[in-house]
N, C-alpha and C positions, 0 to 999 in steps of 0.2 A: 504494500500500500504506500503510495507516494504522499509526501507532505510538501506543501507549497508555501513559500514565504515571499511576499511582495515588498518592494521598497522603491524609492526614487521619487515618490510624490512630493508635492510641496505647493507653495503659493507663488504664482508667477503672474506676469502681466500679459494682456492680450498680445499675440504675436511672438511670444517667447517659445522656447522649446524645453522639453523635459524628456528624460529617458527612464522608463520604468524597467525594473528587474523582477524576475520571478525565479527564485532558486528552488530546485526540487531535490528532495532527498528521500531515502528509503524506497527507491524504485529504479528500474531501468528506464532512464529518462527518454532514451531514443525510441522506446516502444509506445510512447504516449502521443496522441494528438493533443495539441494545446490551443488554448484560446484566451483572449482578453475580453472581459465584459465590464460594464460600468453601471452604476446606479446612483442617480441623483435623488435628493430628498423628495419624497412623495411620488416617485416614479418607479416603474418596474425596471428590473435589471435588463440591460440591452446589450446586444452583441456589438463588439468593436472590431475584432480581427481574430483570425484563426490560421493555424498552420498544420500541415501534416507532419509525419514523423521526422522527415529530414529537412524541413524548411523550404523545400523547392515548390511546394504548392501552398498558396496563401489566398485568403479572401478577406474582404473589408466591408464594413458598413458604408453606405453611400455618404454618410455625414462626415466620414474621416478619410475617405479615399483621396489619395494625392497628398495628404498631410501626415498621416501616420504610417509607420512601417513596422511590421512584426517580423521578428527573426529569432533564431535559436542557436545555441551552441551545445551540441549533445555531449561534447567532452567536458564542458563545465556544468552541465545539467542546468542550464539557465535559459530562460525565455526573456526576450526583450520587447519593449514597445517604444519606438522612437516617435515622439510627438512633436511636430513642428507646426508653426502657425496656429498656436493655441487660441481658442475663442472662449468667451465666458460660458457659452453653452457646453463646453467640454468639462465643466466643473462637475465632479462626481467622485465617488469611491470606485477605484479600479480594482478588479479582481482577475487573477489568472485562474484557469481551470484546466483539468487534465482528464483524459479518458484513454484507457487501454482497450482497443477493440480486438486484440489478439492476432492481428496481421498487419502488414505494411500496405498502405494504399495512398493515393493522392487526394482522397476525399478530405475536406475540412468540414467541421461541424459548427453551425451557427446558432443553435438553440441551447439555452441553459440546461434543458432536460437531457441533452446528449452527453453531458459531462458528469463524472462521478466524484471528482476531487476538486476542492476549492481552497484558495488561500484566504487570509483574513482581510485582505484589501489594503489599499494605500490611497490616501486622500489627495486629489488634485483639485486645486482651486485657481481659477483664472479670473483676474480682476480686469475690469474694462478701463 
């Protein structure tokens, strides 16, 4: 069973950049599909980005496409989310998530219900 710990959040101004980290332990990281989600106060958790087991297949929410980049380093057991051009509407708690489907494929998952493991979240606040 994998455990996930996010970091890298903070308070920034609109237009700034942040890089989020999600370090995995207690599991074979390369066997997990990974995703980033976010949840703003009073709103449901929403998909941000996802990657397959080797990072060569990715998907993004329309709201972040072209601004955010998901990547992973399987040697370091770390998932990244590079966020550029941040907007106030990006303010939320960001969570990383993992699922082991038992085989390697290019499919990425975009629904929270598709993931089995979650981190505790890291707060991102973007001021205008």
